[in-house]
C-alpha positions in Angstrom: 25.1 23.8 -29.7 22.8 21.3 -31.4 19.2 20.4 -30.6 18.7 16.6 -30.4 15.3 15.2 -31.6 14.0 11.6 -31.5 11.4 11.0 -34.1 9.1 8.0 -33.6 7.0 6.8 -36.5 6.2 3.4 -38.0 6.2 4.9 -41.5 9.7 4.7 -43.0 9.1 7.6 -45.3 8.7 9.9 -42.3 12.4 9.6 -41.5 13.3 10.4 -45.1 11.0 13.4 -45.1 12.6 14.8 -41.9 16.1 14.2 -43.3 15.3 16.0 -46.5 13.5 18.9 -44.8 16.2 19.5 -42.2 19.3 18.5 -44.2 20.8 22.0 -44.1 20.3 22.4 -40.4 21.7 18.9 -39.7 24.8 19.7 -41.9 25.3 23.0 -40.0 25.1 21.1 -36.7 21.9 22.9 -35.5 19.9 19.6 -35.2 20.8 16.0 -34.5 18.0 13.7 -35.7 17.4 10.2 -34.2 14.8 7.9 -35.5 12.8 4.9 -34.2 10.1 2.8 -36.0 8.1 1.9 -32.9 7.6 2.7 -29.2 9.8 -0.2 -28.2 12.6 0.9 -30.5 12.2 4.4 -29.1 12.7 3.1 -25.6 16.0 1.4 -26.7 17.1 4.6 -28.4 16.3 6.6 -25.3 18.5 4.3 -23.3 21.4 5.2 -25.7 20.8 8.9 -26.2 18.8 10.2 -23.2 21.6 12.4 -21.9 21.7 14.3 -25.2 18.1 14.3 -26.1 16.1 17.6 -26.1 12.7 16.4 -27.3 10.8 13.5 -28.8 8.1 13.5 -31.5 5.8 10.4 -31.7 3.2 9.5 -34.2 0.5 8.3 -31.9 -0.7 8.5 -28.2 0.5 5.0 -27.3 4.0 5.8 -28.3 3.9 9.1 -26.4 2.6 7.3 -23.3 5.5 4.8 -23.5 8.0 7.6 -23.9 6.5 9.5 -21.0 6.6 6.5 -18.7 10.2 5.9 -19.6 11.1 9.4 -18.3 11.8 11.2 -21.6 13.9 14.3 -20.8 10.9 16.5 -21.7 7.6 15.2 -20.5 5.7 17.9 -22.3 5.1 15.7 -25.3 2.3 17.3 -27.3 -0.3 15.6 -29.5 -1.1 18.7 -31.5 -4.6 18.9 -30.0 
């Protein structure tokens, strides 16, 4: 069983870093990584993958707020503080 993660960040390098860091786990089927470059794009991605999504990581509070309002599968989005 894989763990599906939506990563929201407006810095394109972040997606590459996640892909590089978790490449083995992705290849082994442990993780499925989805990416969005903005809160709006994240909402579109959520509409496509919400049944399979386990959690979402966002780069700032405004994006987390948009995801929370959209009814992200896990509303315990954490800001690290």
